[in-house]
C-alpha positions in Angstrom: 97.4 72.9 74.4 93.4 73.9 74.0 92.4 77.0 75.4 90.7 77.6 78.6 87.1 76.2 78.8 86.5 78.5 82.1 82.3 77.4 82.1 83.6 73.4 81.8 85.7 74.5 84.8 83.8 75.9 86.5 81.4 73.5 86.5 83.6 70.6 86.9 85.3 72.1 89.9 81.8 72.4 91.5 80.9 69.4 90.9 84.3 67.8 92.2 84.1 70.1 95.5 80.9 68.6 95.9 81.8 65.0 95.5 85.1 65.1 97.6 83.4 67.0 101.0 80.9 63.7 101.0 83.6 61.4 100.1 85.4 63.3 103.3 88.0 64.6 101.7 87.6 68.7 102.9 90.5 69.7 101.8 90.7 69.3 98.4 86.7 70.2 98.3 87.2 73.6 99.7 90.3 74.0 96.8 88.6 72.9 94.0 85.4 75.3 96.1 87.7 78.4 95.4 88.6 77.3 91.9 84.9 77.2 90.8 84.7 80.8 91.7 88.1 81.9 90.3 87.1 80.4 87.0 83.5 81.3 87.6 84.7 85.0 87.4 86.7 84.7 84.1 83.6 83.4 82.5 81.7 86.0 83.3 84.8 88.5 82.2 85.5 86.7 78.8 81.4 86.7 78.2 80.9 90.3 79.4 83.8 92.0 78.2 85.4 89.9 76.0 88.0 93.5 75.2 89.6 93.1 78.5 92.8 91.4 78.8 92.2 87.7 80.0 92.9 87.8 84.1 95.5 85.2 84.3 95.7 86.0 87.7 94.3 83.6 91.0 93.9 87.0 93.0 89.6 87.2 94.0 89.9 90.5 95.1 90.7 91.4 91.3 88.4 88.8 88.9 85.6 90.6 90.9 86.3 93.6 90.3 87.1 93.0 86.8 83.9 90.7 86.8 82.0 93.6 88.0 83.4 96.0 85.5 82.3 93.3 83.0 78.9 93.0 84.0 77.6 96.3 85.1 74.8 98.3 82.7 74.0 94.5 80.9 72.4 92.6 83.3 70.6 92.4 86.6 73.6 92.6 89.4 71.4 91.7 92.0 70.7 88.5 90.0 73.9 87.4 88.5 76.9 89.5 90.1 78.3 87.2 93.0 79.2 89.4 95.9 78.1 87.5 98.5 79.4 84.1 97.3 82.9 85.7 96.3 82.9 86.9 99.6 82.5 83.6 101.5 85.2 82.2 99.4 87.8 85.1 100.5 86.4 85.2 103.8 87.6 81.9 104.8 90.7 82.5 103.6 91.1 80.7 100.1 93.9 80.4 98.0 95.2 78.9 95.8 98.2 77.5 98.2 95.1 75.5 99.4 96.9 72.7 96.6 99.3 72.2 98.7 97.8 72.0 102.4 98.4 69.0 104.7 94.8 67.2 105.3 92.8 68.6 108.0 94.7 72.1 107.4 91.4 73.7 106.0 88.9 74.2 109.1 86.2 72.3 108.4 83.4 75.3 109.1 85.2 76.9 105.8 85.0 74.0 104.1 81.7 73.6 104.4 81.3 77.9 103.4 83.3 77.5 100.9 81.6 74.7 99.3 78.0 75.8 99.4 79.2 79.0 98.1 80.8 77.4 95.1 77.4 75.8 94.7 75.4 78.7 94.9 77.6 80.7 93.1 77.0 78.1 89.6 73.3 78.0 90.3 72.9 81.1 90.6 75.6 83.4 88.3 76.7 81.2 85.8 73.4 79.4 85.2 72.0 83.2 84.9 74.6 84.0 82.4 73.6 81.1 80.0 70.0 82.4 80.7 70.4 85.8 80.3 72.5 83.8 76.7 75.9 85.8 77.3 77.6 82.0 77.8 76.6 79.2 75.4 77.2 75.8 76.2 
């Protein structure tokens, strides 16, 4: 099996989430939007603190803390650290178990919040890491 490519997964999941939302598949859109943030936090951890043990978890709280520890002192935290976006996804109740929910389970306002937060996360945070030179394409 090939190694994980969290960067590619982050971008792919964000694109797919937006497309699924536009095609009337809100539950799957919200699920992938949450994964966008999860994978993106792993991008930051790997890029800014490669010495940390890879976080094989789906816990946004723990990943956010690890990403903050990894990036602090390296970058302008306001520019790159996605606390608002992560909070919006977490507050909507995102969980890896959303992949199993029946259609119509995720409330419509939460879907919109999670997908838009994921899009901002990629635009602000992941692109910021690329511009910072820590993440290469």
